[in-house]
C-alpha positions as CSV (number, residue, x, y, z in Angstrom):
1,X,73.8,59.5,78.7
2,X,71.9,59.5,81.9
3,X,68.9,57.2,82.2
4,X,66.0,58.0,84.4
5,X,63.7,55.3,85.6
6,X,60.3,56.3,87.0
7,X,58.6,53.8,89.4
8,X,54.9,53.9,89.7
9,X,53.5,52.4,92.8
10,X,49.9,51.5,93.4
11,X,49.5,51.5,97.1
12,X,46.9,49.2,98.7
13,X,46.4,47.8,102.1
14,X,45.9,44.1,102.5
15,X,44.5,42.7,105.7
16,X,43.6,39.0,106.0
17,X,43.1,38.6,102.2
18,X,41.0,41.8,102.0
19,X,42.1,44.7,99.7
20,X,41.5,48.3,100.7
21,X,41.9,51.4,98.5
22,X,42.0,54.5,100.6
23,X,41.5,52.6,103.8
24,X,43.8,50.6,106.1
25,X,40.8,48.6,107.5
26,X,38.9,47.1,104.5
27,X,35.5,45.6,105.4
28,X,35.1,43.5,102.2
29,X,37.3,41.6,99.9
30,X,37.6,44.9,97.9
31,X,36.9,48.0,99.8
32,X,37.1,51.5,98.0
33,X,36.9,54.1,100.6
34,X,36.1,57.8,100.2
35,X,32.8,59.7,99.8
36,X,33.8,60.6,96.2
37,X,35.4,57.3,95.2
38,X,34.6,55.8,91.8
39,X,35.4,52.7,89.8
40,X,36.2,52.5,86.1
41,X,36.1,49.3,84.0
42,X,37.4,50.2,80.6
43,X,36.1,47.0,79.1
44,X,32.6,48.4,79.6
45,X,33.1,51.8,78.1
46,X,31.7,53.1,74.8
47,X,35.0,52.4,73.0
48,X,35.4,48.8,74.1
49,X,31.8,47.6,74.4
50,X,29.2,47.6,71.7
51,X,26.4,47.4,74.3
52,X,27.4,50.9,75.6
53,X,25.9,53.5,73.1
54,X,27.5,56.4,74.9
55,X,24.2,58.4,74.9
56,X,22.7,57.3,78.1
57,X,23.5,55.3,81.2
58,X,23.8,51.6,80.5
59,X,22.6,49.0,83.0
60,X,25.2,46.6,84.3
61,X,24.1,43.0,84.9
62,X,25.6,40.4,87.2
63,X,25.8,36.9,85.8
64,X,25.2,33.7,87.8
65,X,29.0,33.5,88.2
66,X,29.2,37.0,89.5
67,X,30.7,38.5,86.4
68,X,29.8,42.1,85.5
69,X,28.4,42.6,81.9
70,X,26.4,44.9,79.8
71,X,24.7,42.1,78.0
72,X,21.2,41.4,79.4
73,X,20.8,38.0,80.9
74,X,18.1,36.9,78.3
75,X,20.2,37.9,75.3
76,X,19.5,35.6,72.3
77,X,22.7,34.9,70.3
78,X,22.7,34.7,66.6
79,X,21.4,38.2,66.0
80,X,17.8,37.5,66.9
81,X,17.7,40.1,69.6
82,X,16.6,40.3,73.2
83,X,13.9,38.8,75.4
84,X,13.4,41.6,77.9
85,X,13.5,40.6,81.6
86,X,10.2,40.9,83.4
87,X,9.3,41.8,87.0
88,X,6.0,40.6,88.3
89,X,4.4,43.4,90.4
90,X,1.1,41.6,91.0
91,X,-0.5,38.4,90.2
92,X,-3.8,38.4,92.1
93,X,-6.8,36.1,91.6
94,X,-10.2,37.4,92.5
95,X,-8.8,41.0,92.9
96,X,-12.3,42.5,93.2
97,X,-13.8,41.4,96.6
98,X,-16.9,39.3,96.1
99,X,-18.9,41.0,98.8
100,X,-17.8,44.6,98.7
101,X,-21.3,45.6,100.1
102,X,-21.0,43.3,103.1
103,X,-24.3,41.7,102.2
104,X,-25.5,38.5,104.2
105,X,-25.4,35.1,102.6
106,X,-26.7,34.2,100.0
107,X,-26.4,37.8,98.6
108,X,-22.6,38.0,99.2
109,X,-21.3,37.2,95.7
110,X,-22.5,40.2,93.7
111,X,-19.2,42.2,93.7
112,X,-19.6,45.9,93.1
113,X,-23.1,46.7,92.0
114,X,-23.8,49.6,89.6
115,X,-27.4,50.4,88.7
116,X,-29.0,52.3,85.8
117,X,-32.6,52.9,86.7
118,X,-35.5,54.1,84.6
119,X,-34.3,57.7,84.7
120,X,-30.8,57.0,83.4
121,X,-29.2,55.5,80.3
122,X,-25.5,55.5,81.3
123,X,-24.0,55.3,84.8
124,X,-20.3,55.1,85.8
125,X,-19.2,53.8,89.2
126,X,-16.0,52.9,90.9
127,X,-15.5,49.1,91.1
128,X,-12.3,48.8,93.2
129,X,-8.8,50.3,93.6
130,X,-5.4,48.7,94.1
131,X,-2.0,50.2,95.0
132,X,1.3,49.3,93.2
133,X,4.9,50.3,93.8
134,X,7.0,50.8,90.6
135,X,10.8,50.3,91.4
136,X,12.0,52.5,88.5
137,X,10.6,54.4,85.5
138,X,9.2,51.6,83.3
139,X,6.6,50.4,80.9
140,X,3.9,48.6,82.8
141,X,1.6,45.9,81.4
142,X,-1.8,45.4,83.0
143,X,-3.9,42.3,82.3
144,X,-7.2,41.7,84.1
145,X,-10.4,39.6,83.8
146,X,-13.7,40.3,85.5
147,X,-17.0,38.5,86.0
148,X,-20.3,40.3,85.2
149,X,-23.7,39.5,86.8
150,X,-26.9,41.0,85.2
151,X,-30.3,41.5,86.8
152,X,-33.5,43.5,86.1
153,X,-33.7,44.3,89.9
154,X,-31.2,45.8,92.3
155,X,-28.4,43.3,93.1
156,X,-27.5,45.3,96.2
157,X,-30.9,45.0,97.9
158,X,-31.9,42.4,100.5
159,X,-33.7,40.3,100.4
160,X,-32.8,39.9,96.8
161,X,-35.3,38.5,94.3
162,X,-33.3,37.6,91.2
163,X,-35.1,38.8,88.1
164,X,-34.3,37.9,84.5
165,X,-34.0,40.6,81.9
166,X,-36.7,39.6,79.4
167,X,-37.7,42.8,77.6
168,X,-35.7,41.9,74.5
169,X,-33.7,45.2,74.7
170,X,-29.9,45.3,74.6
171,X,-27.7,46.4,77.4
172,X,-24.0,47.0,77.4
173,X,-21.3,47.5,79.9
174,X,-17.7,48.7,79.9
175,X,-14.7,48.6,82.3
176,X,-11.6,50.6,82.3
177,X,-9.0,52.0,84.9
178,X,-7.3,55.3,85.7
179,X,-4.0,55.7,87.3
180,X,-3.4,58.1,90.2
181,X,0.3,58.9,90.0
182,X,2.0,59.0,93.4
183,X,-1.4,58.3,95.0
184,X,-2.1,61.9,95.7
185,X,-5.7,61.9,94.4
186,X,-7.0,61.6,90.8
187,X,-6.8,65.0,89.1
188,X,-8.9,65.9,86.0
189,X,-6.1,64.9,83.6
190,X,-5.6,61.5,85.2
191,X,-9.4,60.9,85.4
192,X,-9.7,61.6,81.7
193,X,-7.1,58.9,80.7
194,X,-8.9,55.6,80.4
195,X,-6.7,52.5,80.2
196,X,-7.8,49.0,79.2
197,X,-11.2,49.9,78.1
198,X,-13.4,46.8,77.2
199,X,-17.0,46.7,76.3
200,X,-19.5,44.0,75.7
201,X,-23.2,43.9,75.0
202,X,-26.0,41.8,76.5
203,X,-29.0,41.0,74.2
204,X,-31.9,39.6,76.1
205,X,-34.7,37.3,74.9
206,X,-37.9,36.0,76.4
207,X,-36.9,33.7,79.3
208,X,-33.6,35.7,79.9
209,X,-30.6,34.0,81.3
210,X,-28.9,33.7,84.7
211,X,-25.3,33.4,85.8
212,X,-22.0,35.2,85.2
213,X,-20.4,36.3,82.0
214,X,-16.7,37.2,81.8
215,X,-14.5,39.5,79.9
216,X,-10.7,40.4,79.9
217,X,-8.6,43.3,78.8
218,X,-5.1,44.5,78.5
219,X,-3.3,47.8,78.6
220,X,0.2,49.4,78.8
221,X,1.3,52.6,80.6
222,X,4.7,54.2,81.2
223,X,5.0,55.1,84.9
224,X,7.6,56.8,87.0
225,X,9.1,55.1,90.1
226,X,7.0,55.5,93.1
227,X,3.6,54.2,94.6
228,X,0.5,54.7,92.5
229,X,-3.1,53.8,92.8
230,X,-5.1,52.1,90.0
231,X,-8.9,52.8,90.0
232,X,-11.2,50.4,88.1
233,X,-14.5,51.7,86.8
234,X,-17.6,50.1,85.5
235,X,-20.1,51.7,83.0
236,X,-23.7,50.5,82.6
237,X,-25.6,51.5,79.5
238,X,-29.2,50.6,78.8
239,X,-32.2,51.9,76.8
240,X,-34.6,54.6,78.1
241,X,-37.2,53.6,80.7
242,X,-35.4,50.3,81.7
243,X,-33.8,49.2,84.9
244,X,-30.4,47.3,84.8
245,X,-28.4,46.2,87.7
246,X,-24.9,44.8,87.1
247,X,-22.5,43.2,89.7
248,X,-18.9,43.7,88.7
249,X,-16.5,41.1,90.1
250,X,-18.9,38.7,92.0
251,X,-17.2,35.5,90.9
252,X,-13.6,34.8,89.8
253,X,-11.3,37.5,88.5
254,X,-7.6,38.0,88.1
255,X,-5.2,40.9,87.8
256,X,-1.6,40.6,86.5
257,X,0.8,43.5,86.4
258,X,4.4,43.3,85.3
259,X,7.2,45.7,84.6
260,X,9.2,45.6,81.3
């Protein structure tokens, strides 16, 4: 009986401790050359790893020891699930400029002023806009807080004579934001989607009040990768034949945006 032995040889090139596949001049400890070269790790495939569901691409994580794994770094053992990693896109205090109107001191802390005069009962105006860059298609969380300043006279006029609202009639205000995908201009569809809408009312009494009130809001949106512009709007609502001036963002604010 004749026996035939087959010898399989995996050829690699070794230079100064570096290993090259498809190259005689490896540039790293392991260098796989070729424009169509690929790497397969069977321990991460759908058969050998429960984290790979076989239905979609599975992200590969690198541990602090440099090991490749499909298990997210914040995995909680014992069957309690995962704590998703977060990426902070923005954490900005006072994100609305105090003096958008470039008014002289001491009128430089009124933020964006929106007025509803005697002929209107609801006025919407742009407060401020910011730009964010999303690294990959993700769910985005927005949290913001904004200060509000009330007056019965125009907060954007100089010299400004602060006037209490003392007519015992209720005002209300709202804030919300719209997202301009890819920063190419808000279209009708984008302008119609209001995120993070928050409203409060202001009931006056004889003697009125002075100073800032505050509110905060939260919203989520699923965004594609790219650079997007977020527009914050304010709405002033008041009774007929009344004048209401509101300064949005004249004191302390914050804006926090993170990616899940």
